[in-house]
N, C-alpha and C positions, 0 to 999 in steps of 0.2 A: 475548316473551325469544325467537323466534323471526326474530323478522328482523333485529335483531341478529345470530344465528347465522351468519344467510345474508349477509349486508351482513360478517361479520369475512371467514366464506370469498370474497365476489367481492375483496376486497382483496386475501385473502391468492393465491389464483387470477392476481387481474394482478397484484403483487409476482412469483411465480415463472414467467412470463411473459414479464415485464421481462428477465429476471433467463437464463434460458435461451440466449439469444442470445452473450451473455459468456461465457458457459463451453463453450458453440460455437465459438466463434470460438477462445475460448483453449487450444482441446481436452482441456481437465476437468474431472470433477467433483471435490467433498470429499476423495472419494478415494484423490486423485494425487500427498497432498501437496507441491504445485507453492507457491508465493511468491505466488500471485494467490487472490484471492476472491469474491467477492459481497459487494456492500457492509456494511461494520457487522460482515462475517465477518471473525474472527484465520485469515490464512492459514496451511497446513497446518506447512508451513515455512517459514525467511527464504529468499532467494534467499544466495546467495557472492560476492563483488565479485567474482569471477572468472568467475562465473555473469549474471551481473545481463543485459552484452550481449549476449550470446547466448538467455536468456529473452526478453526486450523486442522482439528484433530482431518479430517476426512482429508483435505487440499493440500494434491502433489506443492513441489518447483514448477515449476514450468523450465522449459528442456530449449537450448538453443535458445532464437533469437525472440519466442516466446514471451509474454510478459504479461504480468494481471497485476494490478497497486491494491492493495488491503490498507485500509484506514486503523487507527486505533485510540482513544481519547485520556488522557493520564493525567497522573503528576509526574514531573520528571523524575525522576530517579541518579538522569547521568549526565552533568553538561562539562562536555572537554572540547576543546579544542588546539590541532592541533597545527596550526599555522597553515592550513591548505585548506582542511579536512573539522569538519562539524562532530560529535558522538556526541546523540542525546540518546538516551536509555530513557522508557516507559514506566514505568509496570512495575514494583517492589513480588518479591515472589510471600506468599504461598501461590499469586497468578504469574500468567507467561509472562515473559518478558521481550520486551522489540528494541530494536539498537537500532535507529534512524541516522546513513550519514549524508551529513550536510553540508555547508559551505560554510556555516556561519549559527554562529547559537542567537543573532537580534536578541543579547542582552537578556535569554531568558535563565534562569535560576534551576536549581536544585528545588522540588516541591511545587515551581511551577505550572497550575495545569494547562497541560498543550491537546494538542488535534498534531499526529503527525502521516503522511499518507505519503504511501512511495511503488515502487518496484518489490514485489510479497519475494522473498527467500523464508522457504519454512527452513531456520537448522536442526532444528529440536521439537521433540512432545510440547514446549513449554518456553520455547528462541524459536524470537521470528524477525530478520535483520533486511529491511528493507534502505534499497538504497539506488536508485537515487533517488534524495526524500525532499521532501519538506516539513515546515515545522511551521505551526499559525496558533496562537490565540482562541478560546472557543469564543464567537460573538456570544458575548452577555445577553 
C-alpha cells in the first residue's frame, strides 16, 4: 500500500511540475478567473469574442504532449458535420475566430450562443482551434 501511495505522489508531483510552466507563462493561477486552464480542467471564465485576440496575443501553442485548455463564449458562425467530426465555429471578424472540433452538433445551429472548451492551439493571431472540444449552452 505504501508503494502505491509513493508512486501516486510521484505522479502527482510530476504532473504539477509539468503544468506550472504553462501557468507561469500565462501569468495565471486558478484564482484569476481567466479563459485558460491546465489540461482537463474547466477554465474559470470563457473569453468573450471581443476579448479573444488580446487574451491569446502572448500565449504560445503548447508543444509535444503538453496541453492547456481554453474556453470562449459567443454565437455560432459555423456548424458543419462530416459524419464523424463536427466543426463548430464561434465568433466572426473583426473578432478572432475559434474552431471547435467535436463529435456532435448537439442540435445547435448558426446563431446559437455556446461555450466552447477544449485543447488550445493557436493557428494565427486571430484564429484558435480547440481539438478536442466540447460545446455547451450557457446557463440562464
